[in-house]
N, C-alpha and C positions, 0 to 999 in steps of 0.2 A: 504494499500500500504506500503510495507516494504521497508527498505533502499535499499536491494538487487534491488527490483524491479525498485526503483529510478535510481539506478546506472545503470541498464540495460537499462532503457528508455532512459536515457541520452545518453548512448554510441549507442543506434540503432539510436535514432535521429541525432547524429553527422555524423556516417557514410552513413545514407540516405541522409542528406544534402549535404555531400561531393559528392556522386554519381549524386545527381541533378546537382550539379555545373560542374561536370566533362562530364557527358553524353550529348549529343547533343539533349536534350529533348526540349529546347526552339527553336532551329534551325528547328527542326521537326515540331513543332507547327506553326511556322511561313512558313514554307514549305506548309503545309496543309491549311493555311489560303490565302496564295499566288494562290495555285491552286483553290480554292473556289473562290476568286475574279475574276481570269481570267475566269473561267466557267461562273459566273454571266454575265461578261462583254460581252461574247460570245452571250448569251442568250439575253441580252437586245439591242444587236447591230441590227440595221435594214439595215446595209451595208453588213451584212454576209448573204448569202443564207442559206436557210433551209437543203440544200444538204450538205455544209460544216459543219453546225452545228451538223448534223447526224454523221459525220465523226469525229469531234474532241471532242464531249462530252464523248463519251466511252473512249477516251484516257485520259481526265481529270478525269473521274470516276475511271480509273484503277489507275492513279496517287493519287487520294485521298484516295483510297483503301490501297494502300502500304503505304502512309504517315500515315494513321491512325493506321494499324497493328503496323508499326515500332514504332509509338508514344507509343502505349499500351505496347508493348514490353520494351520500354526502361523506362516506369513508372513501370513496374514490377521488373525491375531489380534494379531501385532506391529504392524500398520500401520492397523488398526482404530481406534486413538485419533486419528490424523490425520484420518481421514474423519468420525468422530464428533464431532469439534470443530465442524463445520460446523452440528450442531444448535445450538450456543450462539452462534455467529459471527453478529455483524451483517450482515445481509442475507441470511441463510438459507444453506441447503445449497447451493443452485445457485451463489450468489456465491463461496461458500468453494471449491468444486471449479473455478470458474473462476481464482480465485486460486492454486490449486495447480499450474494449468498453465503460470503465467508463470515465466520463467527466473529472475528475482530470487528468488521464492518457494521454488524448488526448491533454489537455491545456498544460502538461507538455511537450508532444512530439513537439507541435506547439510553445512554448515558446522557448525551447532549440533550435529547427530549425532555428527559425527567428533570435535569437541572435547569434548562430554560423555563418549563413550566413551573417549578418551584420558586425560581426567582421571579418570575413575572408576577405570580399570585402575590409574592411577598411585597412587592413594590407597588403593585395595585392596590393592596391593603394598607399600606402606608406604614 
C-alpha cells in the first residue's frame, strides 16, 4: 500500500462517513424495524381477525419493501465515494478494488471512519 493509496483511503472514508451522518440511513433502518414490529404484533394478536390480518399484512409488506429498497439506495449512496475513488486512483478501478479487499485497507477505512465520526460528533456537541 503506497502513500497515495493511504491518502485516497482516508479521503474516501471521511466522505463516506460524512454521507452516512447526513443521509437518513438510521431513520430508514428504524422505520423498517418499526414496520416489522407492527407486523409481528398484528400476527401475534388474538384480538385481530384473520380477515383484517389478510388486509393489513400486504400493506405492511409493501412498506417494508419500500423501506428496504430505500435503505439499500441510501447505503449505496454513502459507499459510492469509496468505489468512485478508483476512477482517479493510480492503477485504475481494478487495482483499487483489489486494494479494498486487503485487510489492512479495510482496517484503515474502519479506523478512519470511526475516528472521524467520534471526532465530528464531539465537535458538534461542543
